C-alpha positions in Angstrom: 38.6 56.9 -110.0 36.6 58.7 -107.3 33.2 57.5 -106.1 31.0 58.4 -103.2 28.4 55.8 -102.4 28.7 53.4 -105.3 25.6 51.4 -106.4 25.0 48.3 -104.4 26.7 45.2 -106.0 26.8 41.5 -105.2 30.0 39.4 -104.7 29.5 35.7 -105.8 31.9 33.8 -103.7 33.5 30.5 -104.7 31.8 28.8 -101.6 28.3 29.5 -103.2 27.6 32.4 -100.8 26.5 35.7 -102.4 27.4 38.8 -100.5 25.7 42.1 -101.0 28.0 45.1 -100.6 28.4 48.8 -101.2 31.4 51.2 -101.1 32.0 54.8 -100.3 35.1 56.9 -101.1 38.0 56.9 -103.6 38.8 53.5 -105.1 42.5 54.2 -104.3 42.1 55.0 -100.7 43.0 52.7 -97.9 40.3 49.8 -97.7 38.2 49.8 -94.5 35.8 46.9 -94.0 32.9 47.5 -91.7 31.2 44.4 -90.2 27.8 44.6 -88.7 26.3 42.5 -85.7 23.5 40.0 -85.3 20.6 40.4 -87.6 21.9 43.9 -88.9 22.1 44.6 -92.6 24.9 46.8 -94.0 22.4 49.7 -93.9 22.8 49.8 -90.1 26.2 51.5 -91.0 24.6 54.9 -91.5 25.7 56.5 -94.9 26.8 59.7 -93.1 29.2 57.8 -91.0 30.5 56.0 -94.1 31.0 59.3 -95.8 32.7 60.7 -92.7 35.2 57.8 -92.7 35.7 58.3 -96.6 36.6 61.8 -95.8 39.2 60.5 -93.5 41.0 58.7 -96.3 39.2 55.4 -96.5 37.6 53.2 -99.2 34.6 52.2 -96.9 33.1 48.8 -97.6 29.9 47.8 -95.9 28.1 44.6 -96.6 25.3 42.2 -95.5 26.5 39.2 -93.7 25.2 35.8 -94.8 21.6 35.2 -93.8 20.9 39.1 -93.6 19.5 41.5 -96.1 20.3 40.7 -99.7 23.0 38.2 -99.1 22.6 34.4 -99.4 20.2 32.7 -97.0 21.8 29.4 -95.8 19.5 26.3 -96.4 17.5 24.7 -93.7 15.1 25.8 -91.0 16.5 26.6 -87.5 14.6 27.0 -84.4 16.0 28.2 -81.2 15.0 25.5 -78.8 16.2 25.7 -75.3 18.3 22.4 -75.7 19.9 23.8 -78.8 20.8 27.1 -77.2 22.3 25.4 -74.2 24.4 23.1 -76.3 25.6 25.8 -78.5 26.4 28.0 -75.3 28.5 25.1 -74.0 30.5 24.9 -77.3 28.6 22.1 -78.9 28.6 22.9 -82.7 26.8 19.8 -83.9 23.5 21.7 -84.3 25.2 25.0 -85.5 24.8 25.5 -89.3 28.0 27.5 -89.5 30.4 29.3 -87.2 32.0 32.8 -86.9 35.0 31.4 -88.7 32.6 30.8 -91.8 31.4 34.4 -91.5 35.0 35.6 -91.3 35.7 33.6 -94.3 32.8 35.4 -96.2 34.5 38.7 -95.4 37.8 37.6 -96.7 36.0 36.2 -99.8 34.5 39.7 -100.4 37.9 41.3 -100.2 39.2 38.7 -102.7 36.2 39.7 -105.0 37.3 43.3 -104.8 41.0 42.5 -105.3 42.0 43.7 -101.9 44.8 41.8 -100.1 44.8 43.8 -97.0 42.3 46.0 -95.2 41.5 47.8 -91.9 38.6 46.0 -90.2 36.1 47.4 -87.9 33.2 45.4 -86.4 30.4 46.1 -83.9 28.9 43.6 -81.5 28.8 40.2 -83.3 30.6 42.0 -86.1 33.4 42.7 -83.6 33.6 39.0 -82.9 33.9 38.4 -86.6 36.5 41.0 -87.0 38.5 39.5 -84.2 38.2 36.1 -85.8 39.4 37.6 -89.0 42.5 39.0 -87.4 43.2 35.6 -85.6 42.8 33.5 -88.6 44.5 35.6 -91.3 46.4 38.3 -89.4 48.5 39.2 -92.4 45.4 40.4 -94.2 44.1 42.8 -91.3 46.1 46.0 -91.2 44.3 47.2 -88.1 41.5 46.1 -85.8 38.7 48.1 -84.2 36.3 46.0 -82.1 33.3 47.8 -80.9 30.5 46.8 -78.2 31.9 43.3 -78.4 33.7 40.7 -76.3 36.3 37.9 -76.4 33.9 34.9 -76.4 34.6 34.1 -72.7 31.5 33.2 -70.8 32.8 35.2 -67.8 32.7 38.7 -69.5 30.4 40.6 -71.7 27.2 39.3 -70.3 23.7 40.6 -70.9 21.8 42.5 -68.3 19.2 40.0 -66.8 16.6 42.7 -67.2 16.9 42.1 -71.0 16.0 38.3 -70.8 12.3 38.9 -71.6 13.3 40.9 -74.6 15.9 38.5 -75.9 13.4 35.5 -75.5 10.3 37.2 -77.1 8.7 35.6 -80.1 9.8 36.8 -83.6 7.8 39.3 -85.5 5.8 38.1 -88.4 4.6 41.3 -89.9 6.3 44.5 -90.9 4.3 46.6 -88.4 5.0 44.1 -85.5 8.7 44.2 -86.4 8.9 48.0 -86.4 7.0 48.2 -83.2 9.4 45.7 -81.5 12.4 47.5 -82.8 11.4 50.8 -81.2 10.7 49.0 -77.9 14.0 47.1 -78.1 16.0 50.2 -78.9 14.7 51.9 -75.9 16.1 49.1 -73.8 19.6 48.8 -75.3 20.3 52.0 -77.0 22.1 55.0 -75.5 20.1 56.9 -73.0 22.3 60.0 -73.1 22.6 60.0 -76.9 19.0 58.9 -77.7 17.9 58.2 -81.2 14.3 59.5 -81.9 11.7 56.7 -82.1 10.7 57.9 -85.7 14.2 57.3 -86.9 14.4 53.9 -85.3 11.1 53.0 -86.8 12.3 54.2 -90.2 15.4 52.0 -90.1 13.5 49.2 -88.9 11.1 49.4 -91.8 14.1 49.5 -94.2 15.5 46.4 -92.5 12.2 44.6 -93.0 11.9 45.6 -96.7 15.6 44.6 -97.2 14.8 41.1 -96.3 14.0 40.2 -92.6 14.5 36.4 -92.0 14.0 35.0 -88.4 15.4 31.6 -89.4 18.6 33.5 -90.7 18.7 35.4 -87.3 18.5 32.2 -85.4 21.4 30.6 -87.4 23.5 33.6 -86.6 22.5 33.3 -83.0 23.8 29.8 -82.8 27.1 30.8 -84.4 27.4 33.5 -81.8 26.5 31.2 -79.0 28.9 28.5 -80.0 31.9 30.9 -80.3 35.2 29.9 -78.6 37.0 32.0 -76.0 39.4 33.9 -78.3 41.4 35.6 -75.4 44.6 33.7 -75.8 44.6 33.9 -79.6 44.0 37.6 -79.3 47.2 37.8 -77.3 49.1 36.7 -80.4 48.0 39.7 -82.5 50.5 42.4 -83.4 48.5 44.8 -85.6 47.2 48.1 -84.2 44.0 47.6 -82.3 41.3 49.7 -80.6 38.4 48.6 -78.4 35.5 51.0 -78.2 32.6 50.2 -75.6 29.8 52.1 -74.1 29.8 52.2 -70.3 25.9 51.9 -70.4 25.8 49.0 -72.7 23.3 46.4 -71.3 23.5 43.9 -74.1 27.3 43.3 -73.9 28.6 44.3 -70.5 31.7 46.6 -70.7 33.7 43.8 -69.1 33.7 42.3 -72.6 35.4 45.4 -74.0 37.9 45.6 -71.2 38.8 41.9 -71.5 39.3 42.4 -75.2 41.6 45.3 -74.9 43.5 43.5 -72.1 44.1 40.5 -74.3 45.5 42.4 -77.4 49.1 43.6 -76.9 49.2 47.5 -77.0 45.5 47.9 -77.8 43.7 51.2 -77.0 40.6 51.1 -75.0 37.9 53.8 -75.4 35.1 53.6 -72.8 32.3 56.0 -73.5 30.0 57.2 -70.7 26.4 57.4 -71.7 26.8 55.0 -74.7 24.6 52.0 -74.9 24.7 49.1 -77.6 24.2 51.3 -80.6 26.2 53.9 -82.8 24.4 57.2 -82.0 25.0 60.1 -84.4 26.6 62.4 -81.8 29.4 59.8 -81.5 30.2 59.3 -85.2 33.1 61.7 -84.9 34.5 59.8 -81.9 34.4 56.5 -83.7 35.7 57.8 -87.0 38.6 59.4 -85.2 39.3 56.1 -83.3 39.4 54.2 -86.5 41.6 56.7 -88.3 43.9 57.0 -85.2 44.4 53.2 -85.2 44.9 52.9 -88.9 47.7 55.5 -88.6 49.5 53.3 -86.2 50.0 50.8 -89.0 53.7 50.3 -89.7 54.5 51.0 -86.1 53.0 47.8 -84.9 56.0 45.6 -85.4 58.1 48.0 -83.3 55.5 48.2 -80.6 55.0 44.4 -80.5 58.7 44.1 -79.4 58.6 47.0 -77.0 55.5 46.3 -75.0 56.1 43.9 -72.2 53.6 41.5 -70.6 53.8 43.6 -67.6 52.6 46.7 -69.3 49.8 44.7 -71.0 48.6 43.6 -67.6 48.7 47.2 -66.1 47.8 49.5 -69.2 47.8 53.2 -68.9 44.7 55.3 -68.7 44.1 58.8 -70.1 41.0 60.8 -69.7 39.8 63.0 -72.7 36.5 64.5 -73.7 34.5 62.4 -71.4 36.0 59.1 -72.6 38.6 56.8 -70.9 41.3 55.6 -73.2 44.0 52.9 -72.6 47.1 53.2 -74.4 50.6 51.5 -74.3 52.3 54.4 -72.6 53.5 55.1 -69.1 50.8 55.0 -66.4 48.9 58.1 -65.9 46.1 56.8 -63.6 45.7 53.9 -61.3 42.0 53.2 -62.4 41.8 49.5 -63.3 40.4 47.9 -66.5 
């Protein structure tokens, strides 16, 4: 049965969490789960990008994480006090309502609801951290992994530009107008300067996000889950599925060192560093991202052989190739001495 942009549905998980989701593409195509980042509903995965991925042979599944959009709000009020933030950053989970492991379990629960045993998984920002967690906790269910604008959880990489601190600590919006205005201002700070998204389109998306169900308390709970995440680097080294890491060289919210560290940790991973790209998914780069996802998925079936042929030495000194303004790392013979 073929479908292009099915009506939105809700998966009632056994855990009591309801997950809103939508699919694009043929139902018998290869499943591709798209995981969005902090505070972002599934609509932040642009339908045009979803259709582009469907055209490349995927059944695309986008969804609202818990505490976002039309998915379940976790009970309880959460305020981001300085003491709570510091404790979470230091790994103290006592005041964290849930973890990235719980959010990864939601994603697997959605796949169970859809009757899907294995899927390709792509995540952006915090969604990349959730995707990495999925690959670590249930590697047999993740056919390939694409981590975008993300990091390993190590506090030594993927840091925020200090100039963003006032933006990150600003009070939450309480009206639709205020939320839209702040979104436009924020996107000017963290979005791609070379591939700029017009303010009117940012404002339109922000309005849709508010109307879909903006919840500052939910955002605070997700923030604590992000802050309390462990360093996954050593566990990422155990992965054998095909993997690709995409990161903008102008990313101010998650420094490119986070992407480099992620690619270095995963055996045989490809690293695509994009000049001029910030912490967003600008329309001119849809093709680049779709190609990276398709290319990584195509390596499925070769991963077992690659896992035995790639030595620890080649993982520490990965090859670099330069194509179309991007820098890509692959598990091949060195072609450049530029370090990751």
